[in-house]
C-alpha positions in Angstrom: -1.1 7.0 7.7 -4.8 7.4 8.0 -6.9 8.6 5.1 -7.5 12.1 6.6 -3.7 12.6 6.6 -3.3 11.0 3.2 -6.3 12.7 1.4 -4.5 15.9 0.4 -1.7 14.0 -1.2 -4.1 11.6 -2.9 -6.1 14.5 -4.4 -2.9 16.0 -5.7 -1.9 12.7 -7.3 -5.4 12.3 -8.8 -5.1 15.8 -10.3 -1.5 15.4 -11.5 -2.3 12.0 -13.2 -5.8 13.0 -14.3 -7.2 9.9 -12.6 -10.9 9.0 -12.4 -11.7 8.9 -8.7 -14.5 6.4 -9.1 -12.4 4.0 -11.2 -9.6 4.3 -8.7 -12.0 3.5 -5.9 -13.3 0.5 -7.8 -9.7 -0.7 -8.4 -8.9 -0.3 -4.7 -12.0 -2.3 -3.7 -11.1 -5.1 -6.1 -7.5 -5.1 -4.7 -8.9 -5.2 -1.2 -11.1 -8.2 -2.1 -8.1 -10.0 -3.7 -6.0 -9.4 -0.6 -8.7 -10.8 1.7 -9.3 -13.8 -0.6 -7.4 -16.7 1.0 -7.0 -18.6 -2.3 -5.5 -15.6 -4.1 -3.3 -14.8 -1.1 -2.0 -18.4 -1.0 -1.1 -18.3 -4.7 0.7 -15.0 -4.2 2.6 -16.3 -1.2 3.7 -19.4 -3.2 5.1 -17.2 -6.0 6.8 -14.6 -3.8 8.0 -17.0 -1.1 9.1 -14.2 1.3 7.8 -11.2 3.0 7.3 -8.1 0.7 6.8 -4.5 1.6 5.3 -2.1 -1.0 6.1 1.6 -0.5 5.1 4.7 -2.2 6.8 8.1 -2.4 5.3 9.5 0.8 6.7 12.7 2.4 7.6 10.8 5.5 9.0 7.7 3.7 12.6 7.9 5.1 11.3 8.2 8.6 8.8 5.4 8.2 11.5 3.1 6.6 13.7 3.7 9.7 10.8 2.8 11.9 10.1 -0.4 9.9 13.8 -1.3 10.0 13.7 -1.0 13.8 10.6 -3.2 14.0 12.1 -5.8 11.6 15.4 -5.9 13.5 13.6 -6.3 16.8 11.7 -9.4 15.4 15.0 -11.3 14.7 
């Protein structure tokens, strides 16, 4: 999902949870940096030791999970 499609949902979540958009953006940037950091990624991979998929409660979640399942099954 691209941000233009996600934005209305995001803004609703921000409103419902009374989030600070600036702080949320800062947290997202920090997470992005951590994900791109090879050392942090290596430590995480050592702890998890398998592939992980993180999902939110998106309106299209069931359809997207089915698509993911097909992709995963086709990789085996």
